[in-house]
Residue, then its C-alpha position, 0 to 999 in steps of 0.5 A: m101456476d106460479t104467481k109470478q108467471s100469472s102477473r108475466s102473463i097479464l103484464s104481457f098483455f096489457i102493457p101492449f095493450l095500453i100503448a096501443y090505445l094511447g099511442s092510437k089516440g094520440i096518432f089519430y089527435y095528431f092527423s085530426f082522424e076521428y072514427s067511431l064504429f057504432s055512432d058513425p056510419f060505415d066507413i071499411q077505409k076507415l075501419l081499416i085504418d083504425f083497427s091497422v094502426f091499433i094492432v100495429l102499436f099492439y105488436g110493437g109493444t107485445i115485441l117491446v115487452k118481450y124484449f125487456i122481460g127476456s133481458k131481465n130473464k138472462p143471467a148477467 
């Protein structure tokens, strides 16, 4: 596998993950939302909120990464 392709595939996962992680932490801090899956009692509503925010931010980050990587590859 090409090293350029390998680093691109790593970045296409790592950058959206970082956006989702930091974005969800910021959103939860702003709204004073706290839920820890392993230490708090199980609450399906809080679990769905937690996962949904992360997934939406991850998806948005994936779209941004594809847009910027795709615009770099287009010839001028």
